[in-house]
The first five atom37 places (N, CA, C, CB, O) and aatype in JSON, in Angstrom:
{
  "aatype": [20, 20, 20, 20, 20, 20, 20, 20, 20, 20, 20, 20, 20, 20, 20, 20, 20, 20, 20, 20, 20, 20, 20, 20, 20, 20, 20, 20, 20, 20, 20, 20, 20, 20, 20, 20, 20, 20, 20, 20, 20, 20, 20, 20, 20, 20, 20, 20, 20, 20, 20, 20, 20, 20, 20, 20, 20, 20, 20, 20, 20, 20, 20, 20, 20, 20, 20, 20, 20, 20, 20, 20, 20, 20, 20, 20, 20, 20, 20, 20, 20, 20, 20, 20, 20, 20, 20, 20, 20, 20, 20, 20, 20, 20, 20, 20, 20, 20, 20, 20, 20, 20, 20, 20, 20, 20, 20, 20, 20, 20, 20, 20, 20, 20, 20, 20, 20, 20, 20, 20, 20, 20, 20, 20, 20],
  "atom_mask": [
    [1, 1, 1, 1, 1],
    [1, 1, 1, 1, 1],
    [1, 1, 1, 1, 1],
    [1, 1, 1, 1, 1],
    [1, 1, 1, 1, 1],
    [1, 1, 1, 1, 1],
    [1, 1, 1, 1, 1],
    [1, 1, 1, 1, 1],
    [1, 1, 1, 1, 1],
    [1, 1, 1, 1, 1],
    [1, 1, 1, 1, 1],
    [1, 1, 1, 1, 1],
    [1, 1, 1, 1, 1],
    [1, 1, 1, 1, 1],
    [1, 1, 1, 1, 1],
    [1, 1, 1, 1, 1],
    [1, 1, 1, 1, 1],
    [1, 1, 1, 1, 1],
    [1, 1, 1, 1, 1],
    [1, 1, 1, 1, 1],
    [1, 1, 1, 1, 1],
    [1, 1, 1, 1, 1],
    [1, 1, 1, 1, 1],
    [1, 1, 1, 1, 1],
    [1, 1, 1, 1, 1],
    [1, 1, 1, 1, 1],
    [1, 1, 1, 1, 1],
    [1, 1, 1, 1, 1],
    [1, 1, 1, 1, 1],
    [1, 1, 1, 1, 1],
    [1, 1, 1, 1, 1],
    [1, 1, 1, 1, 1],
    [1, 1, 1, 1, 1],
    [1, 1, 1, 1, 1],
    [1, 1, 1, 1, 1],
    [1, 1, 1, 1, 1],
    [1, 1, 1, 1, 1],
    [1, 1, 1, 1, 1],
    [1, 1, 1, 1, 1],
    [1, 1, 1, 1, 1],
    [1, 1, 1, 1, 1],
    [1, 1, 1, 1, 1],
    [1, 1, 1, 1, 1],
    [1, 1, 1, 1, 1],
    [1, 1, 1, 1, 1],
    [1, 1, 1, 1, 1],
    [1, 1, 1, 1, 1],
    [1, 1, 1, 1, 1],
    [1, 1, 1, 1, 1],
    [1, 1, 1, 1, 1],
    [1, 1, 1, 1, 1],
    [1, 1, 1, 1, 1],
    [1, 1, 1, 1, 1],
    [1, 1, 1, 1, 1],
    [1, 1, 1, 1, 1],
    [1, 1, 1, 1, 1],
    [1, 1, 1, 1, 1],
    [1, 1, 1, 1, 1],
    [1, 1, 1, 1, 1],
    [1, 1, 1, 1, 1],
    [1, 1, 1, 1, 1],
    [1, 1, 1, 1, 1],
    [1, 1, 1, 1, 1],
    [1, 1, 1, 1, 1],
    [1, 1, 1, 1, 1],
    [1, 1, 1, 1, 1],
    [1, 1, 1, 1, 1],
    [1, 1, 1, 1, 1],
    [1, 1, 1, 1, 1],
    [1, 1, 1, 1, 1],
    [1, 1, 1, 1, 1],
    [1, 1, 1, 1, 1],
    [1, 1, 1, 1, 1],
    [1, 1, 1, 1, 1],
    [1, 1, 1, 1, 1],
    [1, 1, 1, 1, 1],
    [1, 1, 1, 1, 1],
    [1, 1, 1, 1, 1],
    [1, 1, 1, 1, 1],
    [1, 1, 1, 1, 1],
    [1, 1, 1, 1, 1],
    [1, 1, 1, 1, 1],
    [1, 1, 1, 1, 1],
    [1, 1, 1, 1, 1],
    [1, 1, 1, 1, 1],
    [1, 1, 1, 1, 1],
    [1, 1, 1, 1, 1],
    [1, 1, 1, 1, 1],
    [1, 1, 1, 1, 1],
    [1, 1, 1, 1, 1],
    [1, 1, 1, 1, 1],
    [1, 1, 1, 1, 1],
    [1, 1, 1, 1, 1],
    [1, 1, 1, 1, 1],
    [1, 1, 1, 1, 1],
    [1, 1, 1, 1, 1],
    [1, 1, 1, 1, 1],
    [1, 1, 1, 1, 1],
    [1, 1, 1, 1, 1],
    [1, 1, 1, 1, 1],
    [1, 1, 1, 1, 1],
    [1, 1, 1, 1, 1],
    [1, 1, 1, 1, 1],
    [1, 1, 1, 1, 1],
    [1, 1, 1, 1, 1],
    [1, 1, 1, 1, 1],
    [1, 1, 1, 1, 1],
    [1, 1, 1, 1, 1],
    [1, 1, 1, 1, 1],
    [1, 1, 1, 1, 1],
    [1, 1, 1, 1, 1],
    [1, 1, 1, 1, 1],
    [1, 1, 1, 1, 1],
    [1, 1, 1, 1, 1],
    [1, 1, 1, 1, 1],
    [1, 1, 1, 1, 1],
    [1, 1, 1, 1, 1],
    [1, 1, 1, 1, 1],
    [1, 1, 1, 1, 1],
    [1, 1, 1, 1, 1],
    [1, 1, 1, 1, 1],
    [1, 1, 1, 1, 1],
    [1, 1, 1, 1, 1],
    [1, 1, 1, 1, 1],
    [1, 1, 1, 1, 1]
  ],
  "atom_positions": [
    [[111.5, 22.05, 104.28], [112.0, 21.55, 102.74], [111.56, 22.8, 101.87], [111.15, 19.94, 102.1], [110.34, 22.94, 101.88]],
    [[112.13, 23.6, 101.23], [111.46, 24.32, 100.15], [111.18, 23.87, 98.9], [112.04, 25.31, 99.92], [112.04, 23.2, 98.33]],
    [[110.16, 24.1, 98.36], [109.64, 23.75, 96.96], [109.6, 24.89, 95.85], [108.21, 23.24, 97.11], [108.94, 25.92, 96.03]],
    [[110.35, 24.64, 94.67], [110.78, 25.35, 93.6], [109.37, 25.25, 92.83], [112.16, 24.73, 92.85], [108.87, 24.13, 92.77]],
    [[108.66, 26.36, 92.23], [107.36, 26.28, 91.8], [108.13, 26.8, 90.39], [106.02, 27.22, 92.69], [109.04, 27.63, 90.37]],
    [[107.57, 26.15, 89.27], [108.18, 26.48, 88.05], [106.57, 25.74, 86.95], [110.13, 25.52, 87.91], [105.85, 24.76, 87.13]],
    [[106.59, 26.53, 86.16], [105.52, 25.9, 85.1], [106.11, 26.13, 83.44], [103.84, 26.81, 85.31], [106.97, 26.92, 83.05]],
    [[105.5, 25.38, 82.85], [105.73, 25.89, 81.33], [104.84, 26.66, 80.65], [105.87, 24.89, 80.46], [104.84, 27.07, 79.49]],
    [[104.06, 26.78, 81.55], [102.68, 27.96, 81.06], [103.13, 29.46, 80.98], [101.28, 28.01, 82.34], [102.37, 30.36, 80.62]],
    [[104.36, 29.64, 81.33], [104.75, 30.92, 81.25], [106.42, 30.75, 80.78], [104.42, 31.71, 82.73], [107.19, 30.01, 81.37]],
    [[106.73, 31.43, 79.83], [108.23, 31.63, 79.55], [109.31, 31.26, 80.76], [108.42, 33.16, 79.18], [109.02, 31.26, 81.95]],
    [[110.52, 30.97, 80.24], [111.35, 30.82, 81.37], [112.13, 31.79, 81.66], [112.07, 29.83, 81.32], [112.58, 32.53, 80.78]],
    [[112.4, 31.94, 82.93], [112.9, 33.05, 83.5], [113.8, 33.54, 82.75], [113.35, 32.91, 84.67], [114.4, 32.83, 81.93]],
    [[114.1, 35.11, 82.96], [115.48, 35.95, 82.01], [116.49, 35.82, 82.96], [115.34, 37.82, 81.54], [117.39, 36.61, 82.68]],
    [[116.82, 34.93, 84.34], [117.96, 35.13, 84.71], [117.99, 33.61, 85.63], [118.17, 36.66, 85.44], [117.36, 32.59, 85.35]],
    [[118.75, 33.79, 86.6], [118.75, 32.85, 87.7], [118.15, 32.92, 89.0], [119.84, 32.66, 87.95], [118.64, 33.24, 90.09]],
    [[117.09, 32.59, 88.72], [115.61, 32.7, 89.84], [115.0, 31.95, 89.33], [114.63, 34.02, 90.05], [115.09, 31.54, 88.17]],
    [[113.97, 31.53, 90.49], [113.19, 30.75, 90.48], [111.55, 31.31, 90.22], [113.52, 30.12, 91.62], [111.36, 32.34, 90.87]],
    [[110.47, 30.93, 89.5], [109.45, 31.48, 89.05], [108.65, 31.72, 90.53], [108.75, 30.57, 87.88], [107.95, 32.71, 90.75]],
    [[108.87, 30.81, 91.33], [108.54, 30.89, 92.88], [108.93, 29.79, 93.66], [107.11, 31.02, 93.15], [109.03, 28.65, 93.2]],
    [[109.2, 30.15, 95.08], [109.39, 29.33, 95.91], [108.46, 29.24, 97.13], [110.53, 29.5, 96.18], [108.14, 30.23, 97.78]],
    [[108.04, 27.95, 97.41], [107.17, 27.74, 98.38], [108.01, 27.04, 99.69], [105.99, 26.85, 97.77], [108.75, 26.06, 99.53]],
    [[107.8, 27.69, 100.98], [108.31, 26.93, 102.04], [107.09, 27.05, 103.41], [109.94, 27.6, 102.41], [106.5, 28.12, 103.58]],
    [[106.88, 26.1, 104.12], [106.19, 26.21, 105.41], [104.87, 26.74, 105.05], [106.94, 27.13, 106.46], [104.47, 27.62, 105.81]],
    [[103.99, 26.39, 103.96], [102.9, 26.96, 103.53], [103.01, 28.31, 103.01], [102.05, 26.91, 104.46], [101.9, 28.82, 102.99]],
    [[104.05, 29.19, 102.53], [104.25, 30.43, 101.99], [104.95, 30.36, 100.65], [104.97, 31.23, 102.91], [105.96, 29.73, 100.34]],
    [[104.21, 31.13, 99.96], [104.65, 31.4, 98.6], [105.33, 32.82, 98.07], [103.5, 31.19, 97.85], [104.65, 33.84, 98.19]],
    [[106.29, 32.9, 97.65], [106.95, 33.77, 97.29], [107.27, 33.8, 95.83], [107.89, 33.75, 98.04], [108.37, 33.36, 95.49]],
    [[106.47, 34.25, 94.94], [106.52, 34.85, 93.22], [107.8, 35.57, 93.2], [105.14, 36.1, 92.7], [107.92, 36.45, 94.04]],
    [[108.78, 35.36, 92.41], [109.68, 36.46, 91.53], [108.8, 37.26, 90.99], [110.6, 35.93, 90.35], [107.67, 36.88, 90.68]],
    [[109.37, 38.8, 90.78], [108.57, 39.63, 90.13], [108.16, 39.75, 88.58], [109.04, 40.61, 90.44], [108.95, 39.81, 87.64]],
    [[107.0, 39.75, 88.54], [106.38, 39.38, 86.84], [106.49, 40.72, 86.29], [104.51, 38.75, 86.64], [106.09, 41.71, 86.9]],
    [[107.13, 40.78, 84.95], [106.81, 41.59, 84.26], [105.83, 41.49, 82.7], [107.94, 42.01, 84.22], [105.37, 40.39, 82.37]],
    [[105.62, 42.52, 81.99], [104.24, 41.99, 81.03], [104.75, 41.33, 80.03], [103.24, 43.15, 80.34], [104.88, 41.88, 78.93]],
    [[105.2, 39.83, 80.27], [105.48, 38.96, 78.91], [104.36, 38.12, 78.77], [106.84, 38.02, 78.91], [103.76, 37.54, 79.68]],
    [[104.09, 38.11, 77.22], [103.16, 37.64, 76.75], [103.33, 35.89, 77.24], [103.15, 38.1, 75.23], [104.5, 35.55, 77.06]],
    [[102.55, 34.86, 77.73], [103.11, 33.66, 77.7], [103.03, 32.98, 76.54], [102.67, 32.97, 78.58], [103.68, 31.94, 76.46]],
    [[102.47, 33.29, 75.77], [102.2, 32.68, 74.19], [103.66, 33.15, 73.47], [100.57, 33.54, 73.23], [104.2, 32.21, 72.89]],
    [[104.22, 34.1, 73.42], [105.2, 34.19, 72.59], [106.01, 34.75, 73.18], [105.02, 34.66, 71.52], [106.93, 35.1, 72.44]],
    [[106.16, 35.08, 74.35], [107.43, 35.13, 75.22], [108.0, 36.48, 74.95], [108.53, 33.93, 74.87], [109.15, 36.71, 75.32]],
    [[107.39, 37.3, 74.41], [107.69, 38.68, 74.07], [107.08, 39.77, 75.03], [107.21, 38.93, 72.68], [105.97, 39.65, 75.53]],
    [[108.08, 41.05, 75.27], [107.46, 41.74, 76.42], [106.37, 42.61, 75.38], [108.71, 42.78, 77.51], [106.32, 42.86, 74.17]],
    [[105.43, 42.95, 76.74], [103.94, 43.51, 76.26], [104.63, 45.19, 76.12], [102.29, 43.23, 77.73], [105.64, 45.4, 76.78]],
    [[104.15, 46.14, 75.42], [104.64, 47.41, 75.6], [103.26, 48.12, 75.09], [106.12, 47.75, 74.75], [102.36, 47.45, 74.59]],
    [[103.19, 49.58, 75.27], [102.16, 50.21, 74.61], [101.27, 50.35, 75.78], [101.57, 49.44, 73.36], [101.68, 50.79, 76.86]],
    [[100.07, 49.97, 75.57], [98.54, 49.95, 76.28], [99.09, 49.63, 77.94], [97.26, 48.41, 75.5], [99.19, 48.47, 78.34]],
    [[99.35, 50.56, 78.63], [99.65, 50.09, 80.05], [98.78, 49.25, 80.77], [99.81, 51.12, 80.85], [99.18, 48.36, 81.52]],
    [[97.32, 49.58, 80.52], [96.27, 48.71, 81.24], [96.46, 47.37, 80.9], [94.84, 49.08, 80.91], [96.52, 46.46, 81.73]],
    [[96.55, 47.23, 79.63], [96.82, 45.48, 79.06], [98.27, 45.28, 79.84], [97.06, 45.2, 76.87], [98.27, 44.16, 80.36]],
    [[99.29, 45.87, 80.06], [100.63, 45.48, 80.57], [100.17, 44.76, 82.42], [101.85, 47.24, 80.52], [100.62, 43.7, 82.85]],
    [[99.55, 45.35, 82.91], [99.13, 45.02, 83.96], [98.44, 43.78, 84.22], [98.56, 45.88, 84.25], [98.77, 42.84, 84.95]],
    [[97.12, 43.98, 83.29], [96.5, 42.77, 83.27], [97.2, 41.31, 82.96], [95.58, 43.0, 82.42], [96.93, 40.25, 83.53]],
    [[98.27, 41.55, 81.77], [99.32, 40.21, 81.68], [100.12, 39.75, 82.83], [100.39, 40.44, 80.67], [100.31, 38.58, 83.16]],
    [[100.64, 41.01, 83.49], [101.33, 40.81, 84.77], [100.29, 40.07, 85.69], [101.83, 42.23, 85.42], [100.67, 38.97, 86.11]],
    [[99.03, 40.5, 86.08], [98.44, 39.72, 87.24], [98.1, 38.42, 86.81], [97.21, 40.36, 87.84], [98.05, 37.52, 87.65]],
    [[97.8, 38.1, 85.22], [97.54, 36.9, 84.58], [98.76, 35.82, 84.91], [97.37, 37.21, 83.02], [98.6, 34.69, 85.38]],
    [[99.92, 36.4, 84.58], [101.28, 35.61, 84.78], [101.1, 35.22, 86.27], [102.79, 36.56, 84.47], [101.03, 34.01, 86.47]],
    [[101.01, 36.02, 87.37], [101.22, 35.77, 88.53], [100.19, 34.58, 88.89], [101.13, 37.01, 89.3], [100.45, 33.53, 89.48]],
    [[99.0, 35.0, 88.4], [97.71, 33.81, 88.51], [98.65, 32.35, 88.31], [96.23, 34.01, 86.93], [98.85, 31.44, 89.12]],
    [[99.17, 32.54, 86.8], [99.57, 30.94, 86.66], [100.51, 30.62, 87.45], [100.05, 30.48, 85.35], [100.43, 29.42, 87.75]],
    [[101.7, 31.36, 88.1], [102.52, 31.03, 88.85], [102.2, 30.4, 90.5], [103.2, 32.12, 88.75], [102.8, 29.57, 91.18]],
    [[100.96, 31.24, 90.74], [100.21, 30.89, 92.07], [99.62, 29.96, 91.91], [99.35, 31.72, 92.63], [99.67, 29.31, 92.95]],
    [[98.85, 29.31, 90.91], [98.07, 28.23, 90.8], [98.85, 27.04, 90.63], [97.19, 28.4, 89.8], [98.48, 25.92, 91.0]],
    [[100.11, 27.35, 89.96], [100.67, 26.03, 89.8], [101.69, 25.41, 90.85], [101.31, 26.06, 88.56], [102.4, 24.4, 90.82]],
    [[101.46, 26.55, 91.93], [102.11, 26.39, 93.29], [101.08, 25.99, 94.06], [102.8, 27.62, 93.89], [101.24, 26.17, 95.27]],
    [[100.15, 25.55, 93.73], [98.84, 24.9, 94.46], [98.14, 26.34, 95.4], [99.43, 23.33, 95.74], [97.68, 26.08, 96.51]],
    [[98.12, 27.2, 95.11], [97.51, 28.44, 96.0], [96.72, 29.15, 94.84], [98.79, 29.58, 96.82], [96.78, 28.83, 93.65]],
    [[96.04, 30.08, 95.34], [94.57, 30.97, 94.6], [95.29, 32.35, 95.24], [92.43, 30.49, 95.4], [96.12, 32.62, 96.1]],
    [[94.32, 33.17, 94.11], [94.71, 34.73, 94.42], [94.02, 35.01, 95.68], [94.2, 35.86, 93.22], [94.17, 36.09, 96.26]],
    [[93.25, 34.05, 96.14], [92.85, 34.37, 97.48], [93.74, 34.15, 98.75], [91.74, 33.69, 97.67], [93.48, 34.37, 99.93]],
    [[94.76, 33.7, 98.2], [96.02, 33.48, 99.25], [96.78, 34.29, 99.66], [96.88, 32.75, 98.93], [97.41, 34.28, 100.72]],
    [[96.77, 35.61, 98.25], [97.72, 36.52, 98.18], [97.66, 37.36, 99.47], [97.57, 37.3, 96.95], [96.52, 37.64, 99.82]],
    [[98.6, 37.79, 100.2], [98.6, 38.61, 101.53], [99.45, 39.99, 101.22], [99.36, 37.66, 102.87], [99.39, 41.02, 101.9]],
    [[100.22, 39.79, 100.13], [101.27, 41.11, 99.78], [101.65, 41.01, 98.42], [102.72, 41.17, 100.68], [101.92, 39.95, 97.85]],
    [[101.68, 42.33, 97.84], [102.24, 42.42, 96.67], [103.46, 43.62, 96.89], [101.07, 42.72, 95.57], [103.55, 44.43, 97.81]],
    [[104.13, 43.49, 96.03], [105.04, 44.83, 95.89], [105.13, 45.04, 94.45], [106.61, 44.73, 96.55], [105.49, 44.15, 93.68]],
    [[104.72, 46.58, 93.98], [104.41, 46.72, 92.66], [105.77, 47.72, 92.19], [102.77, 47.39, 92.46], [106.01, 48.61, 93.01]],
    [[106.41, 47.7, 91.33], [107.53, 48.79, 91.1], [107.38, 49.23, 89.39], [109.27, 48.03, 91.51], [107.53, 48.53, 88.38]],
    [[107.13, 50.24, 89.5], [106.52, 51.17, 88.31], [107.73, 52.09, 87.96], [105.07, 52.17, 88.81], [108.45, 52.63, 88.79]],
    [[107.85, 52.19, 86.43], [108.57, 52.97, 85.87], [108.12, 54.61, 86.1], [108.58, 52.47, 84.53], [108.87, 55.59, 86.1]],
    [[106.45, 54.59, 86.33], [106.11, 55.83, 86.05], [104.83, 55.88, 87.08], [105.85, 56.1, 84.43], [103.68, 55.58, 86.79]],
    [[105.27, 56.29, 88.24], [103.92, 56.42, 89.61], [102.62, 56.72, 89.03], [104.14, 57.81, 90.85], [101.52, 56.32, 89.39]],
    [[103.03, 57.74, 87.79], [101.56, 58.38, 87.37], [100.54, 57.14, 86.83], [101.79, 59.63, 85.98], [99.37, 57.38, 86.54]],
    [[101.14, 55.75, 86.71], [100.71, 54.75, 86.02], [99.74, 54.16, 87.27], [101.95, 53.79, 85.37], [99.06, 53.19, 86.95]],
    [[99.63, 54.58, 88.48], [99.22, 53.73, 89.73], [97.72, 53.91, 89.69], [99.91, 54.25, 91.24], [97.05, 53.06, 90.26]],
    [[97.09, 54.95, 89.06], [95.76, 54.63, 89.14], [95.12, 53.27, 88.41], [95.14, 55.78, 88.65], [94.16, 52.57, 88.72]],
    [[96.12, 53.2, 87.27], [95.49, 51.93, 86.19], [95.72, 50.8, 86.9], [96.25, 51.7, 84.61], [95.04, 49.79, 86.73]],
    [[96.83, 50.87, 87.88], [97.3, 49.2, 88.82], [96.07, 49.3, 89.57], [99.02, 49.07, 90.1], [95.42, 48.26, 89.55]],
    [[95.48, 50.4, 90.34], [94.45, 50.41, 91.15], [93.11, 49.61, 90.38], [94.22, 51.93, 91.53], [92.51, 48.62, 90.8]],
    [[92.88, 50.32, 89.24], [91.81, 49.86, 88.64], [91.81, 48.64, 87.97], [91.45, 50.68, 87.91], [90.76, 48.19, 87.51]],
    [[92.99, 47.98, 87.85], [93.27, 46.53, 87.58], [93.28, 45.49, 88.91], [94.7, 46.48, 86.87], [93.08, 44.28, 89.0]],
    [[93.61, 46.53, 89.86], [93.38, 45.17, 91.12], [92.0, 45.1, 91.79], [94.48, 45.36, 92.57], [91.65, 44.2, 92.56]],
    [[91.23, 46.19, 91.39], [89.57, 46.31, 91.73], [88.93, 45.2, 90.83], [88.83, 47.96, 91.29], [87.87, 44.71, 91.23]],
    [[89.58, 44.69, 89.4], [88.78, 43.57, 88.9], [89.44, 42.25, 89.55], [88.79, 43.54, 87.21], [88.79, 41.36, 90.1]],
    [[90.81, 42.28, 89.41], [91.52, 41.0, 89.57], [90.98, 40.58, 91.04], [93.28, 41.16, 89.45], [90.43, 39.48, 91.16]],
    [[91.12, 41.51, 92.26], [90.91, 40.96, 93.67], [89.48, 41.06, 94.5], [91.9, 41.67, 94.5], [89.18, 40.75, 95.65]],
    [[88.81, 41.58, 93.51], [87.29, 41.8, 93.96], [87.22, 42.76, 95.14], [86.56, 40.39, 94.41], [87.23, 43.99, 95.19]],
    [[87.15, 41.81, 96.09], [86.66, 42.66, 97.22], [88.1, 42.41, 98.56], [84.76, 41.95, 97.79], [88.57, 43.45, 99.02]],
    [[88.46, 41.59, 98.87], [89.59, 41.38, 99.74], [90.86, 41.58, 99.09], [89.56, 40.08, 100.3], [91.24, 40.76, 98.26]],
    [[91.62, 42.7, 99.43], [92.86, 43.33, 98.6], [93.88, 43.01, 99.33], [92.9, 44.87, 98.35], [93.79, 43.22, 100.54]],
    [[95.0, 42.45, 98.82], [96.2, 42.11, 99.83], [97.0, 43.5, 99.98], [97.3, 40.79, 99.19], [97.07, 44.38, 99.12]],
    [[97.59, 43.51, 101.23], [98.22, 44.83, 101.42], [99.39, 44.53, 100.46], [98.66, 45.26, 103.05], [99.85, 43.44, 100.12]],
    [[99.85, 46.14, 100.0], [100.85, 46.69, 98.96], [101.7, 47.69, 99.13], [100.3, 47.07, 97.96], [101.59, 48.66, 99.89]],
    [[102.71, 47.38, 98.24], [103.79, 48.66, 98.4], [103.95, 49.04, 96.92], [105.45, 48.25, 99.16], [103.87, 48.04, 96.22]],
    [[104.08, 49.83, 96.45], [104.17, 50.41, 95.32], [105.49, 51.25, 95.34], [102.96, 51.16, 95.08], [105.68, 51.92, 96.35]],
    [[106.34, 51.28, 94.43], [107.67, 51.98, 94.45], [107.82, 52.51, 92.56], [109.13, 50.63, 95.14], [107.41, 51.87, 91.59]],
    [[108.46, 53.69, 92.57], [108.87, 53.89, 91.35], [110.0, 53.88, 91.12], [108.53, 54.75, 90.92], [110.82, 54.59, 91.69]],
    [[110.24, 53.14, 90.31], [111.94, 52.93, 89.87], [112.53, 53.42, 88.52], [112.29, 51.37, 89.78], [111.74, 53.65, 87.61]],
    [[113.74, 53.58, 88.33], [114.34, 54.26, 87.4], [114.16, 53.14, 86.11], [115.9, 54.72, 87.89], [114.05, 53.53, 84.95]],
    [[114.16, 51.63, 86.52], [114.62, 50.49, 85.32], [114.13, 49.35, 85.74], [116.23, 50.23, 85.05], [114.04, 49.14, 86.94]],
    [[113.71, 48.38, 84.75], [113.11, 47.29, 85.12], [113.86, 46.43, 84.23], [111.61, 47.3, 85.04], [114.52, 46.92, 83.32]],
    [[113.79, 44.9, 84.45], [114.37, 44.07, 83.53], [113.41, 44.29, 82.04], [114.38, 42.47, 84.21], [112.22, 44.58, 81.92]],
    [[114.48, 44.01, 80.99], [113.86, 44.19, 79.54], [113.17, 45.65, 79.47], [112.66, 42.94, 79.2], [112.34, 45.79, 78.57]],
    [[113.38, 46.56, 80.17], [112.96, 48.07, 79.97], [111.43, 47.81, 80.53], [113.09, 48.76, 78.14], [110.61, 48.69, 80.28]],
    [[111.03, 46.7, 81.27], [109.33, 47.09, 81.38], [109.01, 48.12, 82.13], [108.43, 46.05, 81.98], [109.8, 48.66, 82.91]],
    [[107.58, 48.53, 81.92], [107.06, 49.62, 82.84], [106.89, 49.23, 83.98], [105.93, 50.19, 82.51], [107.1, 49.98, 84.93]],
    [[106.39, 47.78, 84.17], [105.83, 47.39, 85.64], [106.29, 45.95, 85.96], [104.08, 47.45, 85.72], [106.22, 45.09, 85.08]],
    [[106.75, 45.66, 87.13], [106.88, 44.75, 87.47], [105.88, 44.35, 89.05], [108.27, 44.78, 87.37], [105.69, 45.19, 89.93]],
    [[105.41, 43.07, 89.13], [104.79, 42.7, 90.67], [105.04, 41.53, 90.86], [103.29, 42.83, 90.97], [104.88, 40.6, 90.07]],
    [[105.61, 41.5, 92.36], [105.79, 40.31, 93.02], [104.57, 39.79, 94.03], [107.05, 40.49, 93.74], [103.76, 40.69, 94.27]],
    [[104.3, 38.53, 94.66], [103.48, 38.4, 95.72], [103.74, 37.52, 96.51], [102.39, 38.26, 95.44], [104.54, 36.62, 96.25]],
    [[103.14, 37.61, 97.57], [103.51, 36.46, 98.66], [102.02, 36.16, 99.29], [104.75, 37.04, 100.0], [101.22, 36.95, 99.79]],
    [[101.94, 34.73, 99.08], [100.7, 34.2, 99.47], [100.87, 33.0, 100.68], [100.02, 33.63, 98.12], [101.91, 32.37, 100.85]],
    [[99.81, 32.84, 101.39], [99.9, 32.12, 102.66], [98.92, 31.02, 102.63], [99.67, 33.02, 103.86], [97.82, 31.57, 102.71]],
    [[98.79, 29.93, 102.58], [97.68, 28.83, 102.89], [97.15, 29.29, 104.13], [98.21, 27.25, 103.04], [96.25, 28.66, 104.68]]
  ]
}
């Protein structure tokens, strides 16, 4: 049976989807964009700050589902500008410390709310 992961520590979804879904010890998060969890507003401008907000939002959902950052085995990063890939790498070094998950990075033409970045994750206990 699947379990829907939802938290009020993060703004409500902007569409017909769950923040996360867990089944058989695997958690799938929906893609996270740089929305400030306190204001519900999209963060723009400083790309480094955007990445940090996205990773922080992922952590909130992952922990709400009973998982930790160490349980992340795969992420997919969607970028409007692949030239920002270096900034993502720097943020990953701080967020994951040593054991990095597998990752795909894709440049896209547009993201929800016209965000510059979106990251989704898969976690396994």
